[in-house]
C-alpha positions in Angstrom: 94.8 122.9 97.5 94.1 120.3 94.8 95.3 117.1 95.4 95.9 114.8 92.1 96.1 110.7 92.4 97.1 109.3 89.2 97.0 105.5 88.2 100.2 103.7 88.9 102.4 102.2 86.2 104.9 100.2 87.7 104.5 96.8 86.1 101.9 94.9 88.8 101.3 97.5 90.6 97.7 97.5 91.5 97.3 99.7 94.9 96.8 103.4 94.6 97.7 106.2 96.5 94.4 107.5 97.5 91.4 105.3 98.5 88.1 106.8 98.3 88.0 107.6 102.4 91.1 109.2 102.0 89.3 111.5 99.3 86.4 111.8 101.2 88.6 113.0 104.7 90.3 115.7 102.2 87.3 117.2 100.4 85.7 117.8 103.9 88.2 119.6 104.7 87.8 122.0 101.7 90.4 120.3 99.5 89.6 119.4 95.6 90.2 115.8 95.0 91.1 114.4 91.4 91.5 111.1 90.4 92.8 109.4 87.2 89.9 107.5 85.8 90.6 103.7 87.0 93.6 104.6 89.1 91.5 102.6 91.7 90.3 99.5 90.0 93.5 97.0 90.8 92.9 97.8 94.6 88.6 97.0 94.2 87.4 101.1 93.9 85.7 102.2 90.8 85.3 105.7 89.5 81.8 105.6 91.3 83.0 105.5 95.0 85.6 108.3 94.4 82.7 110.5 92.8 80.5 109.3 96.0 83.5 110.9 98.3 83.2 114.4 96.2 86.6 113.4 93.7 86.7 114.5 90.4 87.6 112.0 87.9 89.8 112.7 84.9 90.8 111.0 81.7 94.6 110.7 81.8 97.6 111.3 84.5 99.0 114.5 82.2 95.8 115.8 83.3 95.9 115.2 86.7 99.8 116.2 87.3 98.8 119.5 85.2 95.8 120.6 87.3 97.1 119.2 90.7 99.1 121.2 93.5 99.8 118.1 95.4 100.7 114.5 93.7 99.9 111.7 96.1 101.0 108.1 94.9 102.4 104.4 95.9 105.5 104.1 94.0 108.4 106.5 92.9 107.0 108.3 90.0 108.5 106.6 86.8 110.4 108.2 84.2 106.9 109.5 82.0 105.7 110.6 85.7 109.1 112.3 86.4 108.9 114.4 83.3 105.4 116.0 84.5 106.2 117.0 87.7 106.8 121.0 87.8 108.6 123.3 89.8 106.5 124.0 92.9 104.6 121.2 93.1 104.3 118.7 95.9 105.1 114.7 95.5 104.2 112.7 98.3 104.7 109.2 97.8 107.7 106.3 98.4 110.7 107.5 96.9 113.3 105.1 97.5 116.5 107.5 96.2 119.7 106.1 97.7 119.6 103.1 95.1 117.9 105.4 92.3 120.3 108.2 90.8 118.3 108.6 87.6 115.3 109.3 89.6 116.9 111.3 91.9 118.5 113.9 89.5 115.4 113.7 87.7 113.1 115.5 90.6 116.1 117.7 91.4 115.5 119.1 87.9 111.6 119.2 88.3 111.7 121.4 91.2 109.0 119.6 92.6 109.4 119.5 96.5 109.5 115.4 97.3 108.6 113.8 100.8 109.3 110.6 101.1 106.7 107.4 102.9 109.7 105.8 103.9 111.8 108.4 105.8 109.1 110.0 107.6 109.3 108.8 111.4 107.7 108.9 114.6 108.2 109.6 118.3 109.1 106.1 119.0 112.1 106.3 116.4 109.8 104.2 113.9 108.9 104.7 110.2 105.1 105.1 110.4 104.3 105.3 106.8 106.9 102.4 105.7 105.6 100.1 108.4 102.1 98.9 107.1 103.9 97.7 103.8 106.5 96.5 106.1 104.0 94.3 107.7 102.7 93.3 104.3 105.8 92.7 102.9 107.1 90.4 106.0 104.1 88.5 106.1 104.2 88.0 102.2 107.8 86.7 102.4 107.2 83.5 103.6 104.4 82.9 101.5 106.6 83.2 98.2 109.3 82.1 99.6 107.6 78.3 100.1 106.5 78.9 96.8 109.9 79.6 95.2 111.4 77.0 97.2 108.7 74.4 94.9 110.8 72.1 92.8 108.8 73.1 89.8 110.2 76.6 90.2 113.9 75.7 90.8 113.9 75.2 94.4 114.9 72.7 96.9 111.3 70.7 96.9 111.1 71.6 101.2 107.7 71.8 102.8 107.7 74.6 104.9 106.2 72.8 108.0 107.6 69.4 107.2 105.1 66.3 107.7 105.5 63.8 110.4 108.5 61.8 110.2 110.3 65.0 107.8 111.4 68.0 109.2 110.6 71.4 108.4 112.1 73.5 106.6 115.1 76.1 107.9 113.9 79.5 107.4 116.6 82.1 108.7 115.5 86.0 108.8 118.0 88.8 108.5 116.7 91.5 110.5 114.4 91.7 113.2 112.6 94.9 112.9 109.0 95.2 111.4 109.7 93.4 108.3 111.7 90.2 110.2 109.6 90.2 112.7 106.3 89.5 110.7 108.3 87.2 108.4 109.0 85.2 111.3 105.9 84.6 112.7 104.1 83.4 109.3 107.0 81.3 108.6 106.9 80.0 112.2 102.8 79.7 111.8 103.7 77.4 108.8 105.3 75.0 110.7 109.3 76.1 110.0 112.5 75.7 112.3 113.2 80.0 112.1 115.6 81.7 113.3 116.1 85.5 113.3 119.5 87.6 113.3 120.1 91.1 114.3 122.5 93.4 116.1 120.4 95.1 118.3 120.6 93.0 121.8 117.8 95.1 123.4 116.0 94.0 119.6 116.9 90.4 120.7 116.1 90.3 124.0 112.3 91.7 123.1 111.7 89.0 120.6 113.2 86.7 123.2 110.5 87.9 125.6 107.7 88.0 123.3 108.5 85.3 120.4 110.7 82.9 122.7 108.6 80.2 121.9 107.4 80.8 118.3 111.0 81.1 116.7 115.0 81.2 117.8 117.0 84.5 117.3 120.5 85.3 117.3 123.3 88.2 116.8 124.2 89.1 113.4 127.4 88.5 113.2 129.3 87.9 109.7 130.2 84.3 111.2 127.1 83.4 112.6 125.2 84.4 109.4 126.8 82.3 107.0 127.1 79.5 109.2 123.2 79.8 109.8 122.8 80.4 106.0 124.7 77.3 105.1 122.1 75.6 107.2 119.0 77.2 105.7 116.5 76.5 103.2 115.3 80.0 102.7 116.6 83.0 104.0 114.7 86.2 104.3 116.7 89.8 104.0 114.7 92.0 106.0 117.7 94.6 106.6 116.8 98.5 106.6 118.7 101.6 106.9 116.3 104.5 106.4 116.6 106.2 103.2 120.0 104.8 102.8 120.7 101.6 100.3 121.1 97.9 102.1 124.0 96.5 103.4 125.4 93.4 101.4 124.6 90.6 103.7 125.6 87.6 101.9 127.9 87.7 98.8 128.3 86.2 95.6 131.3 83.9 96.5 128.9 83.1 99.6 126.2 81.5 97.2 128.5 78.2 96.7 128.2 77.6 100.8 124.2 77.5 100.9 122.1 74.6 100.1 121.5 74.3 95.9 118.3 75.3 95.5 117.8 77.5 98.5 115.4 80.7 98.3 116.7 84.1 98.9 113.6 86.6 99.6 115.0 90.3 99.1 112.3 92.6 101.1 115.1 95.2 101.0 115.2 95.2 97.2 113.6 98.6 96.9 116.5 100.0 99.1 118.8 97.9 96.1 118.8 94.7 98.0 120.8 93.0 100.8 122.3 90.2 99.0 124.8 91.2 96.7 123.2 89.3 93.3 119.5 90.7 94.0 118.3 92.3 91.2 114.7 93.7 91.2 112.1 91.6 89.6 108.5 91.7 88.9 105.3 89.7 90.2 104.7 88.6 86.6 108.6 87.3 86.1 109.3 87.1 90.0 112.3 84.4 90.6 116.2 84.1 88.7 118.5 81.4 89.9 122.3 82.3 90.4 125.0 80.0 90.9 122.1 77.1 91.5 120.6 79.8 94.3 116.7 80.9 93.8 116.2 84.7 94.3 113.1 86.1 94.7 113.0 90.1 94.4 109.8 91.6 93.5 110.2 95.5 94.1 106.4 96.2 95.0 105.4 93.1 97.0 102.9 94.3 98.9 101.4 95.0 95.4 100.0 91.4 95.4 97.8 92.2 98.1 97.2 95.8 96.6 93.1 96.1 98.2 94.8 94.9 101.8 98.3 97.1 100.9 95.8 100.2 100.1 93.8 100.3 102.9 96.6 99.9 105.4 98.9 102.4 103.5 96.0 105.0 103.4 95.1 104.5 106.9 98.9 105.6 107.8 99.4 108.4 105.4 96.1 110.3 105.3 97.2 112.7 108.5 100.0 113.6 107.1 98.2 114.8 103.6 95.8 115.9 105.3 98.4 117.9 107.4 100.2 118.9 103.9 97.2 120.0 102.2 95.9 122.3 105.0 99.2 124.2 105.8 101.1 123.6 102.8 104.6 121.8 103.3 106.8 124.4 104.7 104.3 124.9 107.5 103.4 121.0 107.9 106.8 120.4 108.4 108.1 122.9 110.8 105.3 122.1 112.6 105.9 118.3 112.8 109.8 117.4 112.6 108.5 114.0 111.7 107.1 115.0 108.3 109.9 117.3 108.0 112.1 114.1 108.3 110.3 112.9 105.1 111.7 115.8 102.7 114.2 114.3 100.5 114.0 117.0 97.5 112.8 120.7 97.5 113.2 123.0 94.4 116.4 121.3 93.1 118.1 120.5 96.8 118.6 117.3 98.0 117.5 117.4 102.0 118.2 113.6 103.0 122.0 113.3 104.3 121.7 109.2 103.6 120.9 109.6 99.5 123.2 112.5 99.3 125.7 110.1 100.8 124.9 107.0 98.8 124.9 109.3 95.6 128.0 111.2 96.0 125.4 114.6 96.0 125.8 117.8 98.0 122.9 118.2 100.5 121.3 121.1 102.2 119.7 120.8 105.6 115.7 120.2 105.5 115.2 122.5 109.2 117.0 125.5 107.2 114.5 125.4 104.7 111.2 125.8 107.3 113.0 128.3 109.1 
């Protein structure tokens, strides 16, 4: 199979869909790897690194899309990239379709087969291709939130760990999954007073058993959420419903109840955001203010640490990428129900129920397509 990897074109996106190690593995399996020139530069990989791995370098994204049977990316294809997809081509990347009707309709119209990293599952009920970036985003969230809290950036002017005689910042993490756990660990490590909210009692029990001495936890009822939010200097939104739009946890009206200059860090922004006032921002212009509350809503947070993120993502995606290349998408998905769960679009048909529900579109069963 010809596997193509174009350079990412989303603003300030420095990651790349394939590492040289992934390219080397694919070549060793007998596949041809095609990389757009300078695709890996933002993550510290030069064209020569890919050539040494056996890949071929092409000059433009258009050449890569035209030549490849499978396109491997990081972020969802932008409008100009969606026009280059063709019927029968395989796309393997993050999609986040539920809050993005334009992308969804374009992918349906392309006739391509599109497998989303974020909905591939594992035998433990986890999301193995989302987890590495969730870990990165979770660990970044307190760091960028601390920056947002600085008075020069419009924040409250509160230091995360405080100083002797002055208490630390209060951080509320909504969601106790991968993002929330890593965010809480880092925030607590910075000296903040951290509370994690979740609706799963077993998850709260786990957090208490493992991290009880590091941060607190509480049940995420609506009343409890707003009560703790009123006390917080920073609120990190870390809620995920796989493939679906994120629920809105704090409304516009409730912003007036928060501390002036409090920082909201919305890690769920790829799925539409979990605060009513969230809107996607970029690393170049990451924050904005609504009713005196600072919002950090960068839609590709892990892109800020592109090398770490690229290697972590490449390690996770490589086995699935090789299975798709070795077997073809249909056989690979037939052999692995967890990979089949990643199928979102095929030949003009939507195959992921949560996206259909969010956008009001008809859905066909993915399992029927591989029988």
